C-alpha positions in Angstrom: -27.4 -4.9 13.0 -28.2 -2.0 15.3 -27.6 1.6 14.0 -24.5 2.2 16.1 -22.8 -0.8 14.5 -23.4 0.4 10.9 -22.3 3.9 11.8 -19.1 2.4 13.2 -18.7 0.4 10.1 -19.2 3.5 8.0 -16.6 5.5 10.0 -13.8 3.2 8.9 -14.3 4.2 5.3 -13.8 7.9 5.6 -11.2 8.4 2.9 -10.0 11.6 1.2 -12.1 12.8 -1.8 -9.4 11.6 -4.3 -9.1 8.2 -2.6 -12.9 7.9 -2.7 -13.0 8.8 -6.4 -10.3 6.2 -7.2 -12.0 3.6 -5.0 -15.4 4.0 -6.5 -14.0 4.0 -10.0 -12.6 0.6 -9.2 -15.4 -0.9 -7.1 -18.5 1.3 -7.4 -21.7 -0.3 -8.6 -22.7 3.0 -10.2 -19.4 3.5 -11.9 -19.1 0.0 -13.5 -22.8 -0.6 -13.8 -24.6 2.4 -15.3 -27.9 0.6 -15.2 -27.7 0.3 -11.4 -27.3 4.1 -11.1 -30.7 4.7 -12.8 -33.4 5.5 -10.3 -35.7 2.8 -11.6 -33.0 0.2 -10.6 -31.4 1.9 -7.7 -34.4 2.8 -5.6 -36.1 -0.7 -5.7 -32.8 -2.4 -4.7 -32.1 0.1 -1.9 -35.7 -0.3 -0.7 -35.4 -4.1 -0.7 -32.0 -4.1 1.0 -33.5 -1.7 3.6 -36.4 -4.1 4.2 -33.8 -6.9 4.4 -32.0 -5.1 7.1 -35.3 -4.4 8.9 -36.3 -8.1 8.9 -32.8 -9.5 9.8 -32.7 -7.3 12.9 -36.3 -8.2 13.7 -35.1 -11.8 13.8 -32.1 -10.9 16.0 -34.4 -9.3 18.6 -36.7 -12.3 19.0 -34.6 -14.5 21.3 -34.5 -12.0 24.3 -38.3 -11.9 24.5 -39.0 -15.6 23.6 -36.7 -16.9 26.3 -38.7 -15.0 28.8 -42.0 -16.0 27.3 -41.1 -19.7 27.3 -39.5 -19.3 30.8 -36.2 -20.7 29.6 -33.6 -20.9 32.4 -31.7 -17.6 32.3 -28.3 -19.3 32.6 -29.0 -21.6 29.7 -30.5 -18.7 27.7 -27.5 -16.6 28.4 -25.1 -19.3 27.2 -27.2 -19.8 24.0 -27.0 -16.0 23.3 -23.3 -16.0 24.1 -22.4 -19.0 21.9 -24.7 -18.0 19.0 -23.5 -14.4 18.9 -19.8 -15.3 19.2 -20.1 -17.6 16.2 -22.2 -15.1 14.2 -19.8 -12.2 14.7 -16.9 -14.4 13.7 -18.7 -15.4 10.5 -18.6 -11.8 9.3 -14.9 -12.2 8.4 -15.7 -15.2 6.1 -18.8 -13.7 4.5 -17.3 -10.3 4.0 -14.4 -11.9 2.1 -16.9 -14.0 0.1 -18.9 -10.9 -0.8 -15.7 -9.2 -2.1 -15.1 -12.1 -4.4 -18.3 -11.5 -6.3 -21.0 -13.3 -4.3 -22.6 -10.2 -2.7 -26.0 -11.0 -4.1 -26.0 -14.5 -2.9 -24.7 -13.5 0.6 -27.5 -10.9 1.0 -30.3 -13.4 0.1 -28.7 -16.3 2.0 -28.3 -14.1 5.1 -32.0 -13.1 5.0 -33.0 -16.7 4.7 -30.7 -17.9 7.5 -31.7 -15.1 9.9 -35.4 -16.3 9.5 -34.5 -19.4 11.5 -35.6 -17.3 14.6 -39.2 -17.7 13.3 -39.1 -21.4 14.5 -37.9 -20.7 18.0 -41.5 -20.7 19.2 -42.0 -24.3 18.1 -39.6 -25.9 20.5 -38.3 -25.7 24.1 -35.3 -28.0 23.4 -32.2 -26.3 24.5 -30.1 -27.9 21.7 -32.6 -26.9 19.0 -32.9 -23.4 20.4 -29.2 -23.0 20.3 -29.0 -24.3 16.7 -31.8 -22.0 15.6 -30.3 -18.9 17.3 -26.8 -19.7 16.0 -28.2 -20.0 12.4 -29.9 -16.7 12.9 -26.7 -15.0 14.0 -24.7 -16.6 11.1 -27.4 -15.2 8.8 -26.9 -11.8 10.3 -23.2 -12.1 9.8 -23.7 -13.1 6.2 -26.2 -10.3 5.4 -24.7 -7.2 7.1 -21.2 -6.9 5.6 -22.5 -7.7 2.1 -25.5 -5.3 2.3 -23.4 -2.5 3.9 -20.7 -2.8 1.2 -23.5 -2.7 -1.5 -25.0 0.5 -0.1 -21.5 2.0 0.3 -20.8 1.6 -3.4 -24.1 2.6 -5.0 -23.6 6.3 -5.5 -20.4 7.8 -4.1 -21.7 11.3 -4.0 -24.7 10.2 -1.9 -22.8 7.7 0.3 -23.5 9.3 3.7 -27.3 9.7 3.2 -27.6 6.2 1.7 -25.8 4.6 4.7 -28.0 6.6 7.1 -31.1 5.4 5.4 -29.8 1.8 5.4 -28.9 2.0 9.1 -32.4 3.2 9.9 -33.8 0.0 8.7 -31.9 -2.1 11.2 -32.6 0.3 14.1 -36.3 0.2 13.4 -36.3 -3.5 13.0 -34.5 -4.2 16.3 -36.7 -1.7 18.1 -40.0 -3.2 16.7 -38.8 -6.9 16.9 -40.4 -7.8 20.1 -43.7 -6.0 19.3 -43.9 -7.8 15.9 -43.1 -11.2 17.4 -45.6 -10.9 20.3 -48.4 -9.6 18.1 -47.8 -12.5 15.7 -47.4 -15.1 18.4 -50.7 -14.2 20.2 -52.6 -13.3 17.0 -51.9 -16.7 15.4 -51.9 -18.9 18.5 -48.2 -19.4 18.3 -48.0 -19.9 14.5 -45.1 -17.6 13.9 -44.4 -19.3 10.6 -46.5 -16.5 9.1 -43.5 -14.2 9.6 -41.8 -16.1 6.8 -44.3 -14.7 4.2 -42.8 -11.2 3.9 -39.3 -12.7 3.9 -40.1 -15.0 1.0 -41.6 -12.1 -0.9 -38.5 -10.0 -0.2 -36.1 -12.5 -1.6 -38.3 -12.9 -4.7 -38.1 -9.2 -5.1 -34.3 -9.2 -4.8 -34.2 -11.9 -7.5 -36.5 -9.9 -9.8 -35.0 -6.4 -9.5 -31.3 -7.3 -9.2 -29.5 -6.6 -12.5 -28.6 -9.8 -14.3 -25.2 -8.3 -15.2 -24.4 -6.8 -11.8 -21.2 -8.8 -11.3 -20.0 -8.7 -15.0 -17.1 -6.4 -15.4 -17.0 -5.4 -11.7 -13.5 -5.1 -10.3 -13.8 -5.9 -6.6 -11.5 -4.0 -4.2 -9.5 -6.4 -2.1 -8.2 -4.9 1.1 -5.1 -6.5 2.5 -6.1 -8.8 5.3 -4.8 -7.6 8.6 -2.4 -10.0 10.3 -2.8 -11.3 13.9 0.5 -9.5 14.8 -1.2 -6.2 13.8 -4.1 -6.8 16.1 -1.7 -7.8 18.9 0.4 -4.6 18.3 -2.8 -2.6 19.1 -2.9 -4.0 22.6 0.6 -2.8 23.2 -0.4 0.9 22.8 -2.1 2.3 25.9 -4.6 4.5 24.0 -5.9 1.8 21.8 -5.9 -0.7 24.7 -8.0 1.7 26.8 -10.3 2.2 23.9 -10.7 -1.5 23.5 -11.4 -2.2 27.2 -13.9 0.7 27.4 -15.8 -0.7 24.4 -15.9 -4.3 25.8 -17.4 -2.9 29.0 -19.8 -0.7 27.1 -21.0 -3.3 24.7 -21.3 -5.9 27.4 -23.7 -3.6 29.2 -25.6 -2.9 26.0 -26.2 -6.5 25.0 -26.7 -7.7 28.6 -29.4 -5.0 29.0 -31.2 -6.1 25.8 -31.0 -9.7 26.8 -32.5 -9.5 30.3 -34.7 -6.4 30.1 -37.9 -8.3 29.6 -37.2 -10.3 32.8 -36.3 -7.2 34.7 -39.5 -5.5 33.8 -41.5 -8.7 34.6 -39.9 -8.7 38.0 -41.3 -5.2 38.6 -44.8 -6.7 37.8 -45.4 -4.6 34.8 -48.1 -5.6 32.3 -47.0 -7.9 29.4 -47.2 -5.1 26.8 -44.4 -3.3 28.7 -42.3 -6.4 29.4 -42.6 -7.9 26.0 -42.1 -5.1 23.5 -42.6 -1.5 24.7 -39.7 -1.4 27.1 -37.3 -2.8 24.5 -38.7 -0.4 21.9 -38.0 2.7 24.1 -34.5 1.5 24.9 -33.5 0.8 21.2 -35.3 3.8 19.7 -33.6 6.2 22.0 -30.2 5.1 20.8 -31.2 5.2 17.2 -32.5 8.8 17.4 -29.4 10.1 19.0 -26.9 8.4 16.7 -26.3 11.4 14.3 -26.5 14.1 17.1 -24.0 12.0 19.0 -21.5 12.1 16.1 -22.0 15.9 15.9 -21.3 16.3 19.6 -18.1 14.2 19.3 -16.8 16.4 16.5 -17.7 19.6 18.3 -16.2 18.8 21.6 -14.1 15.6 21.7 -14.7 11.8 21.7 -13.3 11.6 25.2 -15.6 14.2 26.6 -18.7 12.7 25.0 -17.7 9.2 26.1 -17.3 10.4 29.7 -20.6 12.2 29.8 -22.4 9.2 28.3 -20.7 6.9 30.8 -21.7 8.9 33.8 -25.2 9.6 32.6 -25.7 6.0 31.5 -24.7 4.7 35.0 -27.2 7.1 36.6 -30.0 6.0 34.3 -29.0 2.4 34.6 -29.3 2.3 38.4 -32.3 4.5 38.4 -34.2 1.8 36.4 -33.0 -0.9 38.8 -33.5 0.9 42.1 -36.7 2.8 41.4 -38.2 0.8 38.6 -40.7 -0.9 40.9 -42.4 2.4 41.7 -43.8 3.4 38.3 -43.4 2.3 34.7 -43.9 5.9 33.7 -40.6 6.6 35.4 -38.8 3.7 33.8 -39.9 4.2 30.1 -38.5 7.8 29.8 -35.3 6.7 31.6 -34.9 3.8 29.1 -35.1 6.3 26.3 -32.2 8.2 27.8 -30.2 5.1 28.7 -30.4 3.8 25.1 -28.2 6.5 23.5 -25.8 6.4 26.5 -24.9 2.8 25.6 -25.5 2.8 21.9 -23.7 6.0 20.7 -20.3 5.2 22.3 -19.0 2.5 20.0 -19.2 4.4 16.7 -17.5 7.4 18.4 -14.7 5.1 19.7 -14.2 3.5 16.3 -14.0 6.9 14.6 -11.5 8.0 17.2 -9.5 4.8 16.6 -9.4 5.4 12.9 -8.0 8.9 13.5 -5.3 7.4 15.7 -4.3 4.9 13.0 -5.4 6.4 9.7 -3.2 4.1 7.6 -4.9 0.9 8.9 -8.6 1.8 9.1 -9.8 -1.7 8.4 -7.6 -3.3 11.0 -8.3 -0.8 13.8 -12.1 -0.9 13.0 -12.1 -4.7 13.2 -10.1 -4.4 16.5 -12.7 -2.0 18.0 -15.8 -3.7 16.5 -15.4 -7.4 15.7 -13.0 -8.2 18.5 -15.1 -6.2 20.9 -18.4 -7.7 20.0 -17.1 -11.3 20.1 -16.2 -10.8 23.8 -19.0 -8.5 24.8 -21.9 -10.5 23.4 -20.6 -13.5 25.3 -19.8 -11.6 28.5 -23.0 -9.5 28.6 -25.9 -12.0 28.0 -23.9 -15.0 29.2 -22.6 -13.3 32.3 -25.9 -11.8 33.4 -27.7 -15.1 32.7 -25.3 -17.1 34.8 -25.2 -14.6 37.7 -29.0 -14.7 37.9 -28.7 -18.3 39.2 -27.1 -17.1 42.4 -30.2 -15.3 43.5 -33.8 -16.4 44.4 -35.7 -13.1 44.5 -35.2 -10.2 42.1 -32.6 -12.3 40.4 -32.6 -10.5 37.0 -32.4 -7.1 38.7 -29.5 -8.1 41.0 -27.6 -9.8 38.2 -27.9 -6.7 36.0 -26.8 -4.6 39.0 -23.6 -6.5 39.3 -23.0 -6.3 35.5 -23.5 -2.5 35.9 -20.1 -2.4 37.7 -18.6 -2.4 34.2 -19.6 1.2 34.0 -16.6 1.8 36.3 -14.3 0.0 34.0 -15.7 2.0 31.0 -15.4 5.4 32.7 -11.9 4.6 34.1 -10.5 3.6 30.7 -12.2 6.5 29.0 -10.4 8.9 31.5 -7.1 7.4 30.3 -7.7 8.6 26.8 -6.0 11.9 25.7 -7.9 15.1 26.4 -7.1 16.4 22.9 -7.2 14.4 19.7 -3.9 12.9 18.6 -2.5 14.5 15.4 -3.1 12.2 12.4 0.0 10.3 11.3 1.3 9.6 7.9 0.9 6.1 6.6 4.5 5.3 6.7 4.7 5.9 10.5 4.5 2.7 12.5 2.0 2.2 15.3 4.7 2.2 17.9 5.3 5.9 17.2 1.8 7.1 18.1 2.2 9.5 21.0 
């Protein structure tokens, strides 16, 4: 999971200090499991979960580069990405609930194993098998992320922010390095990417060895009330939340569409393979990861609306700079990709945090509304849409398809402008959603 997703996940859990104290007394690993709070237990587990996050996101980043390397039809590749991601995002609801019932350890290890299915993509060009492998990878991601994030959130309450930041860095670094790692392994072993399974097996063995045998004994798991469908539908009735949702669908469609087709765009510009299959993607993802925390600070200092507008306009300028002038020099494209990354990546956690402030009595529901429901649509619309649109062109097809997708910047900016200029005053829990002004 990219860093912006985990920061968004983290933002939904900003409770008052007393609520946090009560919550961790009931659910915290460190509270109910003193052995886990000891450094000799905590640090190995945190390190192993960090590595798990790194490798899971490495697996997620393989498909965009392999489909270009294997010259898979872009329309078919887009549909594979759309279907696999849609199912994978939906599975988080199931695995998150399973983790809360006491199967967190199993979900973390199972998720790592399932995500490793991407290792076998290089052994086939069958569209059916590629879809199955990518779908299993996405389900593994959906199994790992909610379980691992909840674990890190409940390790040490007083160090929660720093632990979540450390954990998020593993996913960001993994996604950024994914294409470089895959291409180095692919060419270094003559296509025998099975060697990537070795560190994953060692990682799971490490989790088995270091995980306390009594981790689940005596733990009281916190069961949040499950949001009802009517609650999600009520969010659409409110203009502010509806605009937030639509702006995020546009933003995340651009983000995942860019990741999906970036290798093909760079290849169209006749750049060397080391740029197309690794370095370009690395610059784009790393830029977003580095600006995640500063972006949150700027949103607090000014306003979410102001930051989102600036990111939208700057992102559109950088986006079309890459497409219109990318053929001139790769030394122009790479720095622009570093700037474009945060313009697309930072907006979602800012929007989720703003949504939680609007509806403070339903943080889980509004976060699922602005994350899960957004990602299910955007990960289908972005990669799927840009892949299908590329079929309508013969020359510069990836560039032209991405240029059309870029019109979503207008949708994003328009709906951001509809947001209130000043933050809405927080409401008391008993106030219904319809009374938000």
